[in-house]
N, C-alpha and C positions, 0 to 999 in steps of 0.2 A: 486347368482345362478339364481334367477329370476330377470329380469329387466323390470320395467314398462316403457312403452314408454310415456314420459311426453310431447313430442313435440306437441301432439294433443291438450293438454289443453290450450295452448296459443291461438289456433285458436277458442276455444270455449268461450273465454271471452266475445266476442262481443255478443254471444247469451244471456248472463246473463242479460244484461241491458234490452233487450226486454222482457225477461221472467219476470223480476222483475216488470216492468211497468204493466204487465198484472195481477200480483197477489197481488200487494201492498194493494189493498182495500179489499181483501178477508180475512175473519176472521181466517181461518186456512192456508191461503197461498197456496191454491191448484190451480195450473196453469190451465187456461182454454184451452190451446193447447200447443203442442210441439213447441219449437222455430222454426221460419220459415226457419232457415238455414238447417234444416233436413227434409227429406221427412217424411210424417206422416205414411207411410206404408213401409214395406220392403218385397221384394219377397224372397221366400225360394229357396234354391239351388235346381237344378234339381236332382231328386232321382237317386241314384246309386245302388238301391237294389229293388228287387221285392219280394212280399210276406209279411208276417206279421211283419217281423223285420223292424226297422227304423235305418237308418244310421245317427249317430249324428255328427261324425267328422272323418276325415281320414288324416293321415300324412305319407309321404314317407321319410324315413330316408336316410341319406347319406351313411350309412353302407350297405355292400353287403354280400351275403352269397352263399355258394355252394349248400345249401339244405334249407329245411324249418327251421325256428327258433324254439326255445323253449320259452314258456311264462308261468309265474306263478303269482299269486296274493294273497293278504291277505286283509281282510276287516277291520283290525285295525292296528295301529302302524304307525311309521313314514315312513317306506318303504312299499309301497302298491303293487308294481309290479316289476318284474325282467324279462329281456329277455336275451337269450344267443344264440349264433350262431357260426358257423364255417366260418371263413373269406375266402375271395377269394384270399388272399395272397398266395404266392408259398408254404409256410409251412403249410397252413390250420390251423392257430392258432385259439384257442377258445377265444371268446369275451363275456363279460357280461356287461350289463348296468342295472341300477335300476331307479325307479321312486317313488316319494312321492305321486303323484296324478293320475298317468296314462296318463296325458296329455303331458308329456315331460320326456324323459329319459336322464340320465347323469351319471357321475362317471364311465365312461367306463374303464373296465379292459381288457387289451389284455394279455392273459396268455401265458406262455412259452409252455403250453400243446398244442398238435396238435391232430386233429380228422379226421377220414375218412369221416364221415357223420355229420349230424346235431346232436347237443347235446340234453340232457334233462335237465330240471331245476325244482326245487321246492323251496318253501320258508318256513322258520321256524320262529315262533314268536321270538321277540327280534332281528328283523332285520338281520337274518342269511339267507344265500343263499347257496344252494348245487346244483352241476351239475354232470352229468354223461355223458360219451362219449365212443366211440370205438376208440382206439388208432391207430396210423399210423404204428405200428409195424407189422411185417409180419403175426403174428397170429391174429391180430384184437382183442386185449385184451380189456375187459371192465374196466373202471376206474370210480371212484367216488371222488369228491372233496367237502368237507363240509366246510362251513364258508368262502366263497370266499373273503368277505370283512373284515375278521378278521384274526385270526390265523388259516390258512387253515390246514385241516387234509385230507390226501389223502389215498385212498384204491385202490390198484391194484388187480383185481380179476383174478389172474393167472389161466389159464385153462378155463376161461369163455370167449367165443368169440362170435362175431356176425357179420354178413354182412349187418346189418341195424342199424339205430339209436336206442338207448334204450329209456326207459321211467322211470321217477323217481317221487315219491311223498312222502309226509310226513303225517303220521297218527299215533295217539296214542303214541307219543313220540319216534317213530323210522322211519327210511327211508325204502322205498320199491323200489326195482329196478326190472324192467321188460324188457325182450328182446326176440327177435326171435333167436332161436338157429341155429347153423351151421349144425345140423344133417340133414339127408336126408328128414325128414318130416317137418323141420322148425317148431319145437314145441315151443310154448311160454314158458318162464320161469319167475318165480317170486321169488325174494330173499329178505329176511328181513335183514336189516343192523342196528346194534345197535350203537347209538351215545354215546361214552364213554367220560370220563373226559379228556382223552389225545389222543383218536383216535377212529377209526371206526372198528367194528368187524362184521364178517359175522355170520348171523343167519341161520334160516331154508330156504332151497331152495326147490321149488316145480316146477317140469316140468309137464306141462299140455299135457300129451301124447295124450289126446283125441282131441286136436285141432291142426290145422296147419295154419300158418300165411304167407301171401304173401307179407307183408310189416311190417314196424315197428309198435309196439303196442302203446297204450296209457294206462296210469294207473292213477287213481285218487281215493280219498276217496269216499265211497259210499254215497247214499242219507242220509242226516242228520248225516254224519260221521259214518255210520254203515258199517264197513268192507271196501272192495275195489271193484272198477269196472275196469275190463280189457276190452279193445276194440281192434279189429284188423280186417284186411280184409282177407278173406279166400283165401288160396293158390289156384290158378287156376281159381277161379271165381271172386275174388275181392269183394264178398258180405260182407258187413259190419256186424261184429258179436261182441257180448259182453257177458260177464259173470260176476257174482257178487260172492265174497267170504266174509265170515264173519271174516276171520282171515289171509288171504293171503296164507293159506295152503290148505284149503278145497274148491274145485271148482266143479261146476255141471258137470254131465257126458255129457251134450249137451249144445251147445251155443244157445243163442237167436240171431235172425238175423233181419236185417232191409232191406227192398227191395230197397236198394241203393248199388251201386258199386263204388269202388275207386281204382285207380292205385297206390295210395300213402297211407301214414299213416293217418287213421282217428283219430280224437281227441274227446273223450267223457269226460265230466266232470259234476259233481253235486255240487251244492252250497247251503248253508243255506241262503235262502232268503224268506221273508214273502210276498213280493209284486210282485213276478213274478215266472214263472216256474223255477224249480230247476235243471233240467237235460238237457244237451245240447250236440250236436254233430256237429263237423265241418269237412269237407272233400272236396277234389277236385274230380270233376266228371271224368268219363272215356270218356267224349266227347273230341273231338279234341282240344277244347279251354281250357281244364282243369278248368272248371268253379268252382268258390268258393261257397260252399253250407253250409247252416246253418239249423239246425232243433232243435226243443225242444219237450219235452213231460212233461205233468203234471201227468203222471201215469206210470212212469218207473216201471217194464221193458217193458210195452206196449208203442207203438208209434202211434199217430194218423195217419190215412191214408192220410188225407188232412188238409190244413189250418195251418200247423205249420212249413212249410219249406220256406226258402228264398234263392234266388240266387243273389249273388253280381255281379255287373258289373265289375268284376275283375277276374284275373286268377292267379294261384299260382304254384310255383315250390315247390314240396314237400308238406308235410301236413301242414295245418293251425292249430293254437292253440288258445284256449279260456282261459280267466281268469276272475275272479270276484273280484272287489276291494271294494264292497259295493256301497252305493250311490243310485241314483234314477233309479231303474229298468234298469241297463245298464251293458254291458259286454265289456271286451277288446278282440280284435281279432288281431292276428299277423300272417303274412305270408311273404314269399319271392316272390317278383314279377317275372313275366316272361319277363320283360324288358331285354335288352341285358346285363346290368350290374348286374341284380338280386338284386335290392334294397329291404331292409326290409320295410314292411308296417305295420302300426298300425292303427286300427280303433276302435271307440266306437260305439256299436250297442245296440239297445234295442228291446226285443221281444214284448213289449207293447208300452209304451210311458213314456218319462221322464216328461211329462206335466200333469201327474196325481197327484193331491195333496194327501199326505198321510192321513190316517184316523185322524179325529179330526181337520183338517185344512180346513177352509172355505175361499172362495174368498173374497178379500177386494177391496176397491176402487182403480181404475187405475189412478186417478188424481195425478199429480205430486205435491210433497211437496217442496216448496221453502222457505216459511216462516211458523212459528208457530203461535200461538194465539197472535194477535196484541193487545189484551186488557190488557196484563200483561207486565211489564217491565222485560222481561226475554230473554236470548239468550242461544244458545247451542254451545258448542265446539264439533266438530266432527273430527275424525282422520281416514283417510284411511290408512290401514295397509297392506303393500305389498312392495316387492322389496328391503328389507333391512335385515340385520342380527339380528335385535331385540335390538341392543345395544342402539340406539337412543330412541326406544320405552320405554326401561326401565328407561331412564332419564326422559322422559315425565311423566311416571307413578309416579316417585318420586316427581316431581313438583306438579302434580295434588293432590297427597296425602297430601303434605305439606300445600296446600291451601284449602283442603277439598272440591275439585271440582269433581263432577261426570260428565262424558262425554259419548259420544257414539262412539264406534269404529267399523268401517266397515272393516271386516276381509276378506282378500283374502285367499282362501283355501290353496294355496301353501305356503303363508306366515305362516299360522297357523301350517302347517306340519313342516316347518323349524324351527319355534320358539315356540315350544310347551309349554315350561315353562313360557315364557313371555306371551303367549296367556292365559294360565291358571291364570297368575297374573292379567291380565286385568279383568277377571271375578271375581276373588277373591277380587279385590279392589272395586267392586261394580259398575263398568262401564257397560253400555249397549252394546249389540252387534248389528251389522248390517251386511248384506251380500254384499261383493264386488267382487263376482264371484270367480271361481277357479283359473284362471291364467291371469286375466286382459285383455281379448280380447275386441276389439271394437265390440259391439253387433249389430251394424248397417251397418258397412262397412268392408268387403264385406257383401252383404245380407246374413242373417243367417236364418236357419230353426228354427221353434218353439222348436224342440227337442234340438238343440244346446243351445239355451238360457236357457231352463229349466234345462238341464244337468249342466250347469255352476252354476246355483243357487242351485240345489239340491245336487250336490256333495259337495259344500262348506258347506251347512247346515249339511250334514252327518259328515263331518270332524270336524266341530265346536262342534257338540254334543258329538262326541267321545272323543275329547280332553278336552273340558271344561265342558261338561255336560249341556250346555246352548244352546238354539236355537238362530239363527240369526234373526228369525222373530220378529216383522213384518217389519223391515226396510231393504231396498236394495238401494245401490247407484251404477249406471252403470259406468263402467270404462270410463275415459275421460269425464264423463258427457254426453256421447253419447247415446241417446235414441230416440225412435220413438213410434208410437202407438202399434206396435207389441211387443216391449220390455215392455211397460207399461202394456199391457194386459196379457202377459205371466207371468210377475211377480205377478200381481194381482191374477191370477188363482191359484198360489202356495202360496198365503197368504202374499205377500210382497208389502208394500207401497214403491213406488219409491221416493227417497229423492234426491233433488238437493242441492243447497246452495245459500245463500244470499250474502256471502262475500268469495272470494277466496284469500287466502294469497299468493298464488303462491310459497309457501315454498318448493315445490318439486324441484324447480330450485336451485342448489347449489350456483348460483350467487345472489340469493335473500338474502339480509342481514337481520340481526335481526331487525335493525331500519325500514327497509321496511316492514317487516311482521307486526310490531307493528303499523306503520302508516296506512297500508292497512285495518287494523281492526278498530282502534280508530278514524280514519279520513274518513272512508268510508261513502258516502251518503246513503248506504244501511244499516247502523247500526241503527236499530230501533227495536221496540218491536217485538219479534218473530224471530229475525235474526238467521240464521244457518251459522256458520263459518266453512269453510273447512280448515283443516290442514292435515299434513301427518306424520305418525309415524316414518318414516325414514328420515325426514328433517334434513339437516345438521345444520341449524341455529335456528330451532324451540326451542330447549332446552334453548337457550339464550333469545329468544323472549317471550316464554310462560309466565314467571312470570310477565313481564311488561304488557302483554295483559290482564291477569287476574286482576291485580291491576288497570289497566286503565278502564276496563269494570265496575268494582265495584265502582271506583271513579265516574263514570258517572251514577251510580245508578242501574246498571243492575245486576240481579240475574242470575247466570250461572247454568243451569239445563240440564239434559239429554233430548233427543228428545221426549220420551214418555210424559214427563211433559210439554215440550214446546208446543206440539200440542194438549194437552188435552183441552176440551171445558172450 
């Protein structure tokens, strides 16, 4: 599912010799400088957003849509995000993709169902996804499909119709559907849907006769999961309006408003987050460019007049959508571009900064670790975990256990999500953790922003703690061994010591034989006190080589210890 690009590692081998020469005489093996093959600083990318929000990363998908997409997220579990859209094919079929990390979407399902407009989507714990849409039948009937990736259950709401996209959310064990009615006043409606053992059943419906909507609504759990928040644009004026209900049935007589206007569906959502504002709104402006806007508040239902709004250097077809998947003060944002093909766009944004260390974490040294303490006859085995299905990693854990060896595992966040039980076993077996970023990008080329680097580390830390209960601090290894001063400093600000290696087995290459792995360790000129040996959890031939490496190191008198013990004074 995820594939690490190992070709860059070969080009980095030449760097190691120079680095080792610089650090061989240091007690803790801290490199005096980054290898000369890399620049010592990296320029950040040009900003694509104004205001308090920061853009971390943006992707343009190959998929296209006739309308704005639907986006949903969860802060725990293997599936963290889901996106749905109506395709640009002639039939206008519905499509769904999911993501374990928010950084890449996969497992695309193109359904036989067709829609007039964009769909709605929500996520339910235990990796379930539900969508809603307006059908292509002449009546424009509303439909709901629960458990898209399992045993689907469909509900057709005969008699309920809309000329706009619906909204869908999950709260307190049931689904809630919202839509703008086809009546003359375009009244918003909210319907409770019960999830039964064998199907979906209709609950209480409320028509909000006091309001009138000029576009599709949005619906989300209220602040701290207290009730529901409905948002819409007023018919005729486009003024963004919102209301809160404790139960989906009782709504206020008048709406609250925001002095912003939109020609499409606004999307408002609240999230449980202790390190950033919890209520957000995304919409497209009524200017000619249909600019993409974001705003937050720390005091819902009030909205600050200034200082909390950003405008992205992007335009959107239909309404944008927001989701929160946990992690370092960051949100997902999805929209359909105004390019000719109308491609889907996904961005990660933060209203504050991903480079803020969480409470209790203090900055550490930014000096690179290449060797441990040279005064003791000890070495460390370190395993980069990523890009595999976990089967090889399980073999390595068996071998390490049989020899009573404790090691340090640098976990890629995406690998941890895909291999949760194996990851938990790493920790249960007493091995140390290190951070190997979320999805293994080169952190130096192309030039990265501080926010991007910090997000990669912070999201991996969040995933690691959720799955294993353990932190990846204080160790971090950059993908491909590619680092510069910016990477070292950003990691240090977040409490991570950057770790290189003394010996590279090159076991990531399937053409590297077990004999070569063993020779590269036991016959290396860099095998000396404090050596850090690089291996990979998904290596094809490492399970065959590892017992011989362990026996050979012990025969030479080396004690094999985890990194924390290796670098200790």
